[in-house]
C-alpha positions in Angstrom: 0.0 0.0 0.0 2.8 2.4 0.9 4.4 2.0 -2.5 1.1 2.9 -4.1 1.2 6.3 -2.3 3.6 8.7 -4.1 4.3 10.5 -0.8 5.8 7.2 0.5 7.3 6.0 -2.8 9.2 9.2 -3.3 10.0 10.0 0.3 13.7 11.0 0.6 15.9 8.5 2.5 18.8 10.9 2.9 19.1 14.3 4.4 20.7 15.6 1.2 17.5 14.8 -0.8 15.2 16.7 1.6 13.9 20.1 0.6 14.8 22.1 3.7 16.2 25.6 4.7 19.9 25.7 4.4 20.9 26.3 8.0 18.5 23.6 9.2 19.9 21.1 6.7 23.4 21.8 7.8 22.4 21.1 11.4 20.8 17.8 10.3 24.0 16.9 8.5 25.9 17.3 11.8 23.6 14.8 13.4 24.3 12.3 10.7 28.0 12.9 11.0 27.9 12.4 14.8 26.0 9.1 14.3 23.3 9.9 16.8 20.5 12.2 17.7 19.7 13.9 21.1 16.1 13.9 22.3 14.7 16.5 20.0 11.5 18.3 18.8 10.9 19.2 15.1 8.4 22.0 14.9 6.7 23.4 11.8 3.6 23.4 9.7 2.1 20.2 8.1 3.9 18.6 5.3 7.2 20.6 5.6 9.4 17.5 6.0 9.7 17.0 9.8 8.9 13.2 9.8 10.8 12.7 6.6 13.9 14.4 8.0 13.7 12.3 11.2 13.4 9.0 9.2 16.2 10.1 6.8 18.6 10.8 9.7 17.9 7.5 11.4 18.2 5.5 8.1 21.6 7.1 7.5 23.0 6.4 10.9 21.5 2.9 10.8 19.4 3.1 13.9 16.2 1.1 14.5 13.1 3.1 15.3 9.3 3.0 15.8 6.8 5.7 14.9 3.6 6.5 16.7 1.1 9.1 15.4 -0.1 11.2 18.3 -3.3 12.3 16.5 -4.4 8.6 16.1 -3.0 7.1 19.3 -3.1 9.9 21.9 -4.3 8.0 25.0 -2.3 7.2 28.1 -2.6 3.5 27.3 -0.2 4.0 24.3 2.5 5.0 26.7 1.9 2.1 29.0 2.1 -0.5 26.2 3.7 0.4 22.8 6.2 3.0 24.1 7.3 1.0 27.2 7.6 -2.3 25.2 9.7 -0.6 22.5 11.8 1.7 24.7 12.7 -0.9 27.3 14.2 -3.4 24.9 17.7 -3.4 23.4 18.1 -2.7 19.7 18.9 -5.7 17.5 21.3 -3.5 15.5 23.2 -2.3 18.6 23.4 1.3 19.8 20.6 3.6 20.7 17.1 3.0 19.2 14.6 5.8 18.6 10.9 6.5 19.0 9.4 9.1 16.6 6.3 10.6 18.1 4.6 12.2 15.1 2.1 15.1 15.8 3.0 15.0 19.5 1.0 18.2 20.0 -2.1 16.1 19.7 -1.2 14.2 22.9 -3.2 15.2 26.0 -1.2 17.9 27.8 -2.7 17.0 31.2 -2.0 13.2 31.2 -0.1 11.8 28.2 2.5 14.5 27.8 3.6 14.5 31.5 3.7 10.7 31.4 5.9 10.9 28.3 8.3 13.1 30.2 8.8 10.3 32.7 9.4 7.7 30.0 12.1 10.0 28.4 13.9 10.1 31.7 13.5 6.4 32.5 14.7 5.1 29.1 17.2 7.8 28.1 20.2 5.5 28.1 18.6 3.1 25.7 16.1 5.0 23.6 16.0 8.5 22.0 12.8 10.4 21.5 12.0 12.5 18.4 8.8 14.6 18.7 7.3 16.3 15.7 4.6 19.0 16.1 2.7 21.6 14.1 2.4 23.9 17.1 5.2 24.1 19.7 3.0 26.0 22.2 0.9 22.9 22.5 3.8 20.9 24.0 4.2 21.3 27.7 7.4 23.1 28.8 8.7 20.0 30.7 8.9 18.1 27.4 10.4 21.0 25.4 13.2 21.4 28.0 14.1 17.7 27.5 13.6 17.8 23.7 15.0 21.1 22.4 13.1 22.5 19.4 14.4 22.8 15.8 12.2 25.1 13.7 11.3 23.9 10.1 9.8 27.3 9.1 11.2 28.6 5.9 13.0 32.0 5.9 11.5 34.6 3.6 14.7 34.9 1.5 14.7 31.1 0.8 11.1 30.6 -0.1 11.5 31.1 -3.9 14.5 28.8 -4.1 12.9 26.0 -2.1 9.6 26.3 -4.0 11.7 26.0 -7.2 13.5 23.0 -5.9 10.2 21.3 -5.1 8.7 22.2 -8.4 11.6 20.3 -10.1 11.0 17.4 -7.7 7.3 17.3 -8.7 8.1 17.3 -12.4 10.5 14.4 -12.0 7.8 12.4 -10.1 5.4 13.0 -12.9 7.9 12.0 -15.5 8.8 8.8 -13.6 5.1 8.0 -13.4 4.6 8.7 -17.1 2.0 11.4 -16.5 1.4 14.1 -19.1 1.4 17.6 -17.5 1.4 21.3 -18.1 4.2 22.9 -16.0 2.0 25.9 -15.2 -0.6 23.6 -13.6 2.1 21.9 -11.5 3.5 25.3 -10.5 0.0 26.5 -9.5 -0.3 23.4 -7.2 3.1 24.0 -5.6 2.4 27.7 -5.1 -1.1 27.0 -3.6 0.1 24.6 -1.0 3.6 25.8 -0.4 5.4 24.8 1.9 3.2 21.7 2.5 5.2 19.3 0.2 3.1 16.3 1.3 -0.1 18.0 0.2 1.4 18.9 -3.2 2.4 15.2 -3.9 -0.9 13.9 -2.7 -2.8 16.4 -4.9 -0.6 15.5 -7.9 -1.3 11.8 -7.5 -5.0 12.5 -7.1 -5.2 14.6 -10.3 -2.9 12.2 -12.2 -5.6 9.5 -12.1 -6.8 10.8 -15.4 -3.3 10.4 -16.9 -2.9 14.1 -17.4 -2.4 17.2 -15.2 -3.4 20.4 -17.0 -4.9 23.8 -16.3 -8.4 22.2 -16.0 -7.6 21.0 -12.5 -7.1 24.5 -11.2 -10.9 25.2 -11.4 -11.6 22.2 -9.2 -9.2 22.6 -6.4 -11.4 24.7 -4.1 -14.6 22.7 -4.7 -12.8 19.4 -4.2 -11.5 20.7 -0.9 -14.9 21.7 0.3 -16.5 18.5 -0.8 -13.9 16.6 1.2 -14.7 18.8 4.3 -18.4 18.3 3.9 -17.9 14.5 3.8 -15.9 14.6 7.1 -18.6 16.8 8.7 -21.4 14.5 7.5 -19.7 11.5 9.1 -18.9 13.5 12.3 -15.2 12.8 11.8 -13.8 15.4 14.1 -10.1 14.4 13.8 -10.3 14.7 10.0 -12.2 18.0 10.2 -9.4 19.3 12.4 -6.7 18.2 10.0 -8.6 19.8 7.1 -8.6 23.1 9.0 -4.9 22.9 9.7 -4.2 22.1 6.0 -6.3 25.0 4.8 -5.3 27.7 7.2 -3.6 29.5 4.4 -7.0 30.5 3.1 -8.7 33.7 4.1 -11.2 32.8 6.9 -13.8 35.2 5.5 -13.6 33.5 2.0 -13.8 30.1 3.7 -17.0 31.0 5.5 -18.4 32.4 2.3 -17.6 29.2 0.4 -19.3 27.2 3.1 -22.4 29.4 2.8 -22.5 29.0 -1.0 -22.2 25.2 -0.7 -24.8 24.7 2.1 -27.8 24.2 -0.1 -26.2 21.2 -1.8 -25.0 19.5 1.3 -27.5 20.3 4.1 -31.2 19.7 4.6 -33.1 22.9 4.1 -34.7 22.9 7.6 -31.3 23.5 9.3 -29.9 26.1 6.9 -31.2 29.1 8.9 -29.3 27.8 12.0 -26.2 27.3 10.0 -26.3 30.8 8.4 -26.5 32.3 11.9 -23.5 30.2 13.1 -21.5 31.2 10.0 -22.3 34.9 10.6 -21.2 34.8 14.2 -17.9 33.1 13.5 -17.2 35.2 10.5 -17.6 38.3 12.7 -15.3 36.7 15.4 -12.6 36.0 12.8 -11.9 39.7 12.5 -10.3 39.8 16.0 -9.7 36.3 17.4 -6.1 35.4 18.3 -6.3 31.9 16.9 -8.0 31.4 13.6 -7.7 27.6 13.7 -9.6 27.4 17.0 -12.3 29.8 15.7 -12.7 28.0 12.4 -12.8 24.5 14.1 -15.3 25.7 16.7 -17.6 26.9 13.8 -17.3 23.6 12.0 -17.9 21.7 15.2 -21.1 23.6 15.9 -22.3 23.1 12.3 -21.6 19.3 12.6 -23.7 19.2 15.8 -26.7 21.1 14.4 -26.8 20.4 10.7 -28.8 17.6 9.0 -26.7 16.5 6.1 -28.2 15.1 2.9 
């Protein structure tokens, strides 16, 4: 299954192949050269290469590792079973083994994160811990102090160069997959989702099903995104709705609320539309001054999920 997914098939296995800011990449090279990693946190937006970089380093230094996704396995029981069983045993390859805790900011800050701190201290001689997160402020200070943060955000002066590098990477993938394409359509996808490289590759694969990527896909991007969201809301899939919000935070909230309003009549039973319009109006007003647009948008969608009757 993984080889079917382009994001896995073309995932870099060496730091040199990762599309990353220059200074950060040099730091990662130093870890490879040293042959080991300290306990560490990789922080940055979705799809920027945090997990890929962690795996690439560990592959290069020849260390065994296990990965746990914090957004899917966030309970305290995960620590008591999977993490303990892995961290307490000796690596078959010798040396230190590593646990990659992907999306660690989804772990409960009142229970799971404090418990994780204890495991890091208990197994530090045998197992290293690599945390990845979209939002560092959602990781408790006690964990950050034990796993110093490396920021994956892209400096303004490097954005154009890195976008160009990934554009070339995208073209090579399409050529390897024997997909016809128009460069301007690929460039539009890269620019739309920059710097979420994972999203770009997933979108390329999705649109490549027809065997061709051309300017016709550009019209459908927004509608496809909204249809995906409506599907999650209809099924009451809160975790996927939250991920959708994170992946689409680059959009203007006002435009997002307007798009939801325009699509209501096709997705929601008419009897609940008045309630939904009031909800959208309230949260659109709040978006002008709230400190956290993600929380405001997610609160709006959660309320709509609770009240709407979907077709």
